[in-house]
C-alpha positions in Angstrom: -4.5 -39.2 14.4 -1.6 -37.4 13.7 -1.3 -34.2 11.5 1.6 -32.1 10.4 1.0 -28.6 8.5 4.1 -27.1 7.0 4.6 -23.4 6.5 4.2 -23.5 2.8 0.5 -25.1 3.2 1.2 -28.8 3.1 -1.0 -30.9 5.2 -0.4 -34.4 6.2 -2.4 -37.0 8.4 -2.0 -40.4 9.6 -4.0 -42.8 11.8 -3.6 -46.1 13.3 -6.0 -48.5 15.2 -5.5 -51.7 17.2 -8.6 -54.2 17.7 -9.4 -55.4 20.9 -11.9 -55.6 23.7 -11.8 -53.8 27.0 -12.8 -56.1 29.9 -13.5 -55.2 33.5 -10.6 -57.6 35.0 -7.1 -55.8 34.8 -4.0 -57.8 33.9 -0.3 -56.7 33.7 2.0 -54.0 35.1 3.3 -52.5 32.1 1.8 -49.5 30.2 -0.6 -47.0 31.4 -4.2 -45.9 31.5 -6.5 -48.6 30.0 -3.4 -50.9 29.0 -4.6 -53.7 31.9 -7.9 -53.6 30.8 -7.4 -53.9 26.7 -7.3 -57.4 25.3 -5.7 -58.0 22.1 -6.5 -61.3 20.0 -3.7 -63.2 21.9 -5.9 -62.9 25.1 -3.1 -60.8 26.5 -3.4 -57.2 27.7 -1.7 -54.2 26.3 -0.2 -54.1 29.8 1.3 -57.7 29.3 3.3 -56.9 26.3 6.9 -55.8 25.8 7.6 -52.5 24.7 8.5 -53.6 21.2 5.7 -55.7 21.0 3.1 -52.9 22.0 4.7 -50.5 19.2 4.1 -53.1 16.4 0.4 -53.3 17.1 -0.4 -50.0 18.7 -2.4 -47.3 17.2 0.4 -44.7 18.1 3.0 -46.8 16.3 1.0 -47.4 13.4 0.3 -43.9 12.9 3.8 -42.8 13.9 5.0 -45.0 11.0 2.5 -43.9 8.3 3.3 -40.3 9.2 6.9 -41.0 8.6 6.4 -42.6 5.5 4.4 -39.6 4.2 7.2 -37.2 5.3 9.9 -39.1 4.1 8.1 -39.2 0.4 7.2 -35.6 0.9 10.8 -34.3 1.5 12.4 -36.9 -1.1 10.4 -35.0 -3.8 9.4 -31.7 -2.6 7.8 -30.7 -6.0 5.6 -33.6 -6.4 2.3 -33.2 -4.6 1.2 -36.9 -4.8 2.3 -38.1 -1.3 1.9 -34.5 -0.1 -2.0 -33.8 -0.4 -3.4 -36.5 2.2 
């Protein structure tokens, strides 16, 4: 989850998720932490993906893209509270 709080009291939140399974056998040399143990649908681990592939499906990448969309909408129309209230 990401959160943004502006000085005017505006708050935005964004979250992302990535479906997969943690298995006891590590594969791959990329990434960090649990990446070699986190298997996604293609029977690959996060550590076996390129940075672009990982960013496209990772929970962090999804949350960042959602936050960027919300911030952009909020800044485009500063007086409209439609995107700036969640």
